[in-house]
C-alpha positions in Angstrom: 164.5 111.6 107.3 167.6 111.4 109.6 167.6 108.8 111.8 166.2 110.8 114.6 162.9 110.7 112.6 162.9 107.0 112.8 163.0 106.6 116.5 160.3 108.5 116.8 161.9 111.7 118.2 160.5 113.9 115.5 157.1 112.4 115.4 155.3 114.5 118.1 152.4 117.1 117.6 153.8 120.8 117.6 152.2 123.3 120.3 152.9 126.9 120.0 153.8 129.4 122.4 156.4 127.1 124.0 159.3 128.9 126.0 162.9 128.3 125.3 164.8 127.0 127.4 167.4 129.2 129.1 171.1 129.1 127.7 172.5 128.0 131.7 170.1 124.7 131.1 171.4 123.4 128.6 172.7 119.8 128.9 173.6 119.0 125.1 174.0 121.9 123.4 177.5 123.6 124.2 179.1 120.5 124.8 181.3 118.5 122.8 179.6 115.6 120.8 182.1 113.1 119.6 181.0 111.8 116.3 179.4 108.4 115.4 181.1 107.7 112.4 184.8 108.7 112.7 186.0 105.4 114.0 184.5 103.4 110.8 185.7 105.6 108.3 189.6 105.6 110.6 189.3 101.9 110.2 187.7 101.5 106.3 185.2 100.1 107.2 182.2 103.0 106.7 180.3 102.2 103.8 181.4 104.9 101.0 179.6 105.0 97.8 182.7 103.6 95.9 181.8 100.6 98.0 178.2 100.4 97.4 177.4 97.1 95.6 173.9 96.1 94.3 173.1 92.6 92.8 174.0 91.9 89.4 175.5 95.4 89.4 177.9 96.2 86.1 179.9 99.0 85.5 180.5 101.9 82.8 183.1 104.3 81.9 182.2 107.3 80.3 185.0 108.3 77.3 185.6 112.4 77.6 186.5 113.9 74.9 190.4 115.7 74.8 189.2 119.4 75.5 185.8 120.6 76.8 184.6 122.0 73.3 185.8 118.6 71.1 183.4 117.2 68.6 183.5 113.3 67.7 184.5 113.0 64.5 184.6 108.7 64.4 185.3 105.6 66.7 185.2 101.9 66.0 182.7 101.4 68.8 183.2 97.3 67.1 186.4 96.6 68.8 185.2 97.6 72.2 181.7 95.8 71.7 184.0 92.7 70.6 185.6 92.1 73.9 183.8 89.5 76.2 182.1 91.0 78.8 181.0 93.9 77.4 177.2 94.2 77.6 176.8 97.8 75.8 178.7 100.4 73.5 176.9 103.9 73.5 177.4 106.7 71.5 174.8 110.0 71.3 176.6 112.2 69.3 180.0 112.8 71.6 178.5 111.4 74.2 180.0 107.9 74.7 180.3 105.1 76.8 180.8 101.4 77.8 179.0 99.2 80.4 180.7 95.3 81.1 180.5 92.9 83.4 183.4 94.1 85.6 184.9 97.4 86.6 188.4 96.2 85.0 186.9 95.4 81.6 184.9 98.4 81.4 187.9 100.7 81.7 189.5 98.2 79.4 186.8 98.8 76.7 186.7 102.4 77.5 190.7 102.9 76.8 190.5 100.8 73.3 186.9 103.0 72.8 188.9 106.0 73.3 192.2 105.0 71.5 189.7 104.6 68.2 188.7 108.1 68.2 188.5 110.9 65.7 188.1 114.6 67.5 187.5 117.9 65.7 189.4 120.0 68.3 189.5 124.1 68.5 190.9 126.5 70.6 188.4 128.2 73.2 190.6 128.3 76.2 192.0 132.1 77.5 195.6 132.3 77.6 196.2 130.9 81.4 199.3 133.6 81.5 196.8 136.3 81.4 193.7 136.0 83.1 193.0 139.6 84.5 193.2 141.0 81.1 190.9 138.5 79.3 188.5 138.7 82.3 188.4 142.2 82.2 187.2 142.1 78.6 184.7 140.1 78.7 180.9 140.9 78.4 179.4 141.3 81.8 177.1 142.4 84.4 177.3 144.9 87.5 175.9 144.9 90.9 177.0 148.2 92.5 177.1 148.6 96.1 177.2 152.5 97.5 177.3 153.4 101.1 177.8 157.0 102.6 179.9 160.0 101.1 183.8 160.1 101.0 185.1 162.4 104.1 187.4 165.3 103.4 190.7 165.6 103.9 192.0 162.8 101.7 196.0 163.7 101.1 196.5 160.7 98.9 195.2 157.5 96.8 196.8 154.5 97.1 195.8 151.6 94.8 196.3 147.4 94.1 195.4 144.7 92.6 194.8 141.5 93.6 194.4 138.1 91.6 192.9 134.2 92.0 192.8 131.8 89.5 190.3 129.0 88.7 191.0 126.3 91.5 189.6 122.6 91.2 187.3 120.8 94.1 190.3 118.2 94.2 188.2 115.7 96.5 190.5 112.7 97.6 187.7 110.3 96.3 186.6 111.0 92.8 182.9 111.4 91.9 180.9 108.0 92.0 177.0 107.2 91.4 175.1 103.7 90.3 171.8 103.9 88.2 169.1 101.7 87.7 166.7 102.0 84.9 163.5 99.8 84.3 160.9 100.9 81.7 159.8 104.3 82.5 161.7 104.4 86.1 164.9 105.3 86.8 166.9 104.8 90.2 170.1 106.6 91.6 172.4 106.7 94.0 174.3 109.6 94.2 176.5 112.2 96.9 175.2 115.1 95.2 174.5 118.0 97.8 170.8 118.4 96.6 169.1 114.8 95.9 166.0 117.2 94.3 167.3 119.1 92.3 169.5 116.4 91.0 166.0 114.4 90.6 164.8 117.3 88.4 167.4 118.0 86.0 167.5 114.0 85.5 164.1 114.3 84.4 164.2 117.2 81.7 167.3 115.6 80.5 165.2 112.2 80.3 162.4 113.3 79.9 160.7 111.7 82.3 158.3 113.0 84.8 159.9 113.4 88.6 157.6 110.5 90.1 159.0 108.0 87.8 163.0 109.3 89.7 163.7 108.0 92.8 167.5 109.7 93.7 169.2 108.0 96.8 171.9 109.6 98.9 175.0 108.1 99.8 178.2 109.4 101.6 180.7 110.1 99.0 184.1 112.1 99.3 183.8 115.7 101.0 182.6 118.5 99.4 182.3 122.5 99.7 180.2 123.3 96.6 179.5 122.3 93.1 181.6 119.1 92.2 181.7 116.1 89.8 178.8 114.4 91.7 175.5 115.4 89.8 177.0 114.8 86.6 178.2 111.4 87.3 174.5 110.4 88.1 173.8 111.7 84.9 176.6 109.5 83.1 175.1 106.5 85.5 171.4 107.1 84.7 172.4 107.4 80.7 174.7 104.4 80.7 171.7 102.2 82.7 168.8 102.7 80.1 171.0 100.1 77.9 170.6 97.6 80.4 167.4 97.6 81.7 166.8 96.0 85.4 170.6 96.2 85.7 172.1 98.5 88.1 175.4 100.3 86.5 178.0 101.7 88.7 180.3 104.7 87.2 183.2 105.8 89.1 185.3 108.9 87.6 189.0 108.5 86.8 191.5 110.8 88.6 191.6 112.9 85.3 187.8 113.0 84.8 187.4 114.3 88.2 190.1 117.2 88.4 189.5 118.0 84.6 185.4 117.8 84.0 183.9 119.2 87.3 182.8 122.6 88.0 185.8 124.8 88.7 186.3 127.6 91.4 186.1 131.2 89.0 189.3 133.0 88.5 188.5 136.5 89.7 190.8 139.8 89.5 189.7 142.4 92.2 191.3 146.6 91.9 191.1 148.4 95.0 191.7 152.1 95.8 191.3 154.2 99.0 191.7 157.9 99.8 193.2 158.7 103.1 194.1 161.5 105.2 197.2 162.4 106.8 197.2 160.2 109.5 196.9 157.5 106.8 192.8 156.5 108.0 190.4 155.5 105.3 188.1 158.4 104.4 186.8 156.4 100.7 187.1 153.2 99.8 186.5 151.7 96.3 186.1 147.7 95.1 186.4 146.7 91.6 185.9 143.0 90.7 185.2 140.6 87.8 184.2 136.9 88.4 182.4 134.4 86.6 179.2 133.3 88.2 179.8 131.3 90.9 176.6 128.9 90.6 175.7 126.2 88.0 173.9 124.0 90.3 171.1 121.5 88.9 167.4 122.1 89.6 167.1 125.7 89.2 166.4 126.4 85.3 164.4 125.4 81.9 167.7 123.1 81.2 170.1 120.8 82.6 173.2 121.7 83.8 174.6 117.9 84.1 177.8 117.2 82.0 177.0 114.8 79.6 174.1 116.3 78.4 175.6 118.8 76.6 177.6 116.9 74.4 174.5 115.0 72.6 173.8 114.5 69.4 170.7 117.1 69.9 172.5 118.6 73.2 171.0 120.5 75.8 171.5 124.5 76.3 175.5 125.1 77.6 173.6 127.7 80.2 176.1 129.9 81.9 177.2 130.0 85.6 175.1 133.2 87.8 175.4 134.1 90.9 172.8 134.0 93.7 170.8 137.1 94.8 172.5 139.1 98.0 170.2 137.7 100.2 170.8 134.1 99.6 175.1 135.0 100.1 175.5 136.2 96.4 178.5 134.8 94.5 181.1 136.8 93.3 180.1 140.0 95.5 180.5 137.9 99.0 182.0 139.9 101.4 182.8 142.4 99.0 181.8 145.3 101.2 184.7 146.3 104.2 183.6 145.0 107.2 185.4 148.3 108.9 183.6 151.8 109.4 184.8 153.8 106.4 183.3 157.3 105.7 182.0 155.6 102.4 182.4 152.4 100.0 181.7 151.8 96.5 181.8 148.3 95.6 181.1 147.0 91.7 180.7 143.5 90.9 181.1 142.5 87.5 180.1 139.0 86.9 181.3 138.1 83.0 179.8 135.7 80.7 181.4 134.0 77.2 182.9 131.8 79.9 184.4 128.8 78.5 185.0 126.8 81.5 182.1 125.4 83.7 182.7 127.3 86.3 180.5 126.8 90.0 180.3 127.0 93.6 183.1 125.8 95.3 183.6 126.5 99.2 183.0 130.5 100.1 182.6 131.6 96.8 183.9 135.2 96.4 184.3 135.7 100.0 187.7 133.5 99.4 189.5 136.3 96.6 187.6 139.4 98.4 188.9 138.8 101.8 192.2 138.2 100.5 192.5 141.4 98.6 190.6 143.7 101.2 193.1 142.6 104.1 196.0 142.3 102.0 195.2 145.9 101.4 194.7 146.5 104.9 198.5 145.7 105.2 199.6 147.9 102.4 197.7 150.7 104.1 198.8 150.5 107.4 202.9 150.3 106.2 201.4 153.4 104.2 200.6 154.5 107.8 203.7 153.4 109.5 201.4 152.0 111.7 201.0 148.2 113.4 198.4 146.2 111.2 196.3 145.3 114.5 196.6 148.9 115.6 195.8 150.0 112.1 192.1 147.5 111.9 191.2 148.1 115.6 191.7 152.0 115.1 188.6 152.2 112.2 186.4 148.8 112.9 183.5 149.9 115.5 182.0 146.3 115.4 182.6 145.2 118.7 182.3 141.3 118.2 184.8 141.5 115.6 187.0 144.2 118.0 186.9 140.7 120.3 188.1 138.4 118.1 190.9 140.0 116.8 192.4 141.0 120.2 191.7 137.0 121.0 194.1 136.4 117.7 196.0 138.7 119.1 196.3 137.3 122.5 196.3 133.7 122.1 199.5 134.0 119.1 201.9 137.2 121.5 201.0 139.5 118.8 204.0 141.8 119.0 203.2 145.4 117.3 205.4 146.4 114.4 205.2 148.7 111.8 207.3 147.5 109.2 208.0 143.8 107.8 210.8 141.7 109.8 212.2 140.9 106.4 214.7 137.8 108.1 213.0 135.1 106.3 210.1 134.0 109.2 206.8 136.4 109.3 203.9 136.7 110.9 200.5 138.0 108.9 197.2 138.1 110.3 193.6 138.5 108.8 190.0 138.9 109.8 186.5 139.1 108.1 182.6 138.3 108.9 181.7 135.5 107.3 179.1 137.0 104.0 178.6 140.0 106.2 175.9 138.7 108.4 177.8 135.3 109.9 180.7 134.1 111.6 183.8 136.4 112.7 187.1 135.4 112.2 190.6 136.5 112.9 193.5 134.7 111.8 197.5 135.0 112.3 199.8 133.1 110.8 203.1 132.2 111.1 205.1 131.5 107.9 208.6 130.4 107.2 210.0 131.5 103.2 213.1 129.4 102.0 212.9 127.9 98.7 209.4 128.3 98.9 206.3 129.2 101.7 205.6 127.3 104.9 203.1 127.9 106.9 204.3 127.2 110.7 201.5 127.3 112.9 197.8 129.1 112.4 196.1 131.2 115.3 192.6 131.4 114.5 189.6 133.1 117.0 186.5 132.4 115.8 182.8 133.6 117.2 180.5 131.5 115.6 177.7 132.7 118.3 175.9 129.5 119.7 178.5 126.9 118.7 175.8 123.8 119.4 179.0 121.6 119.1 181.9 123.3 120.2 184.1 120.0 118.9 182.5 120.2 115.6 182.5 123.9 115.2 186.7 123.4 115.7 186.8 120.9 113.4 185.5 122.8 110.8 187.4 125.8 111.1 190.6 123.7 111.0 189.4 122.2 107.5 188.6 125.6 106.2 192.2 126.5 107.0 193.8 123.9 106.0 192.0 124.1 102.3 192.4 127.8 102.3 196.5 127.4 102.8 196.5 124.6 100.3 195.1 127.3 97.7 197.2 129.8 98.8 200.3 127.8 98.2 199.7 125.4 95.6 196.2 125.3 93.4 195.9 126.6 90.4 194.0 125.1 87.1 196.1 124.5 84.3 195.1 124.2 80.6 196.6 125.5 77.2 194.3 127.2 74.6 192.8 124.5 73.9 193.1 121.4 76.9 192.3 120.9 80.3 196.3 119.9 81.8 195.5 119.0 85.5 195.3 114.6 85.0 197.3 113.7 88.2 198.3 115.1 91.9 201.6 115.7 90.3 199.8 118.1 87.6 197.7 119.7 90.4 199.4 119.2 94.0 197.4 120.0 97.1 198.7 120.0 100.6 200.3 117.2 102.2 200.9 116.1 105.6 204.2 117.3 105.7 202.9 120.8 104.9 200.3 121.1 107.3 200.3 123.5 109.9 199.5 123.8 113.6 196.3 124.7 114.3 194.9 126.3 117.4 191.3 127.9 117.5 189.9 129.6 120.3 185.8 129.9 119.9 185.0 133.8 121.5 181.7 133.8 123.8 179.2 135.7 121.1 175.6 136.3 121.2 173.1 133.0 121.2 172.1 133.2 117.5 174.1 130.0 115.9 176.0 131.8 113.1 177.3 128.8 110.8 181.6 128.1 110.9 181.9 125.6 107.8 183.0 128.7 105.5 184.4 131.3 107.9 188.3 130.9 108.2 189.0 130.6 104.5 189.8 134.3 103.5 191.5 135.4 106.5 193.8 132.4 106.5 194.2 133.2 102.8 195.3 137.0 103.7 197.0 136.2 107.1 199.5 133.6 105.2 199.9 136.5 102.6 200.4 139.0 105.1 203.2 136.6 106.7 204.9 136.3 103.7 205.3 140.2 103.1 206.4 140.3 106.9 209.0 137.5 106.4 210.6 139.3 103.1 209.5 143.1 103.0 207.9 142.3 99.7 203.9 142.1 98.1 202.8 139.1 96.1 199.3 140.0 95.0 198.4 136.7 93.0 197.6 133.3 94.3 199.0 130.6 94.5 202.0 131.9 96.6 204.3 130.1 94.1 208.3 130.7 94.3 208.4 132.0 90.7 206.1 134.7 91.8 207.5 135.4 95.1 210.7 136.0 92.6 209.0 138.2 90.4 208.1 140.6 93.5 211.4 140.6 95.1 212.7 141.7 91.2 210.2 144.1 90.2 
């Protein structure tokens, strides 16, 4: 229960048939409310899980294999155990760790242990430069979505392919957890997004009934999706069982966080459109290939916790799945076009036999699908010799969608043009309704392309229905747009055929303050139902930036991220 429950706010009898208050009478809803935790976080006084100190707390570290499929052949446990202050050295199969009195000593002992290890490695990862053919070659399960019949009068078919790489969570604060084990009782402090699901998987992993496990939530670094929070909780619990009665704190390293957290799936998307003489779409076809977007704990018969897969008697390495469409889907999220085409045919293939641990990352498949759809809409507008905004409006019969498009055009001072500017500075448009049922969002990006792409400004119009806290909505939309800018310009998981290579921020760069664009957000009045704001701006932002790059240079880059070498390749094509 939240703090409100503690004050008796929720301790009242439910009375059926109470009339809802008219919106005109609201005194709190619809007005900006300051967050109570901002000052403490700005001045470094807020207690995150990394700051939590418990009595007699010890520190643990897990020694990770050098590669996902490595098997531990031998190690010298005695060298680490001999260090004064080391409380335990544990090995179970290829799961290896230490517990010590201090964090510095735990790191020193883990480094000594790691240096003594002999591993058997094998090539199991795909060719990072050939993800599209690899994805298409894997066995898959298809989800097919069809609507309408193609209208007559098609004069030609246009085609394009788009690609998104594997993306890391890259949280500023590495995953962290504390655990205490005593007898058959286990207590865990975690920044997991689902403490009851985590409790279920901990019970499966350690053979404990749920009532013997207590999981407490403590805030950690922000995360949209499934990062390493649950995995580090398992690490802490596994190590704590060697030190009964003492809390053991485990904090992942930067390399752990980047290389071992679940990754957002790569996607390959092919689009086709049959158009008439005026360039209007008569039939739309969308094909996508993607690993599953869900591997969260607590949803299956075996734990999905990383360490449990490396034991001498390991739990099964389960594959990621996609949620049902009614629950938001996965790779199919936002694959169906919102435009009023006579027909569309969507086939989303969830591929299997993927060696990476893929799972939920903010907006799931919507990011790549909207990037592809909205990039292709600009390409179709160009082929029709029509302004991109006018082209969209002519084929959109959703009044609230049309409203956000008109709003973003007005706030950005959109100037109609059918051909790219080609002078190094461009503007691009992106639009979607998140999940097809959530918030409508339209983005105009302004970008300058020189030695690399710099996003100068983002204009965003969004209809979230009833905005309970307008300031909170703007923060969510801005944050999503900034993360999408980072993904679009910089982020891509790096690996060779054996190992993950993103061990630090130099290997895996993200958006920095010097690259952050100015962002203007306008809330467009909509209906009374609140639709959510956390992920609506990501796909439209990526598409808007890609379209702005095309407007600036007159060349189309269809693979993310929009790195300089990809732009050069597009110019040379």
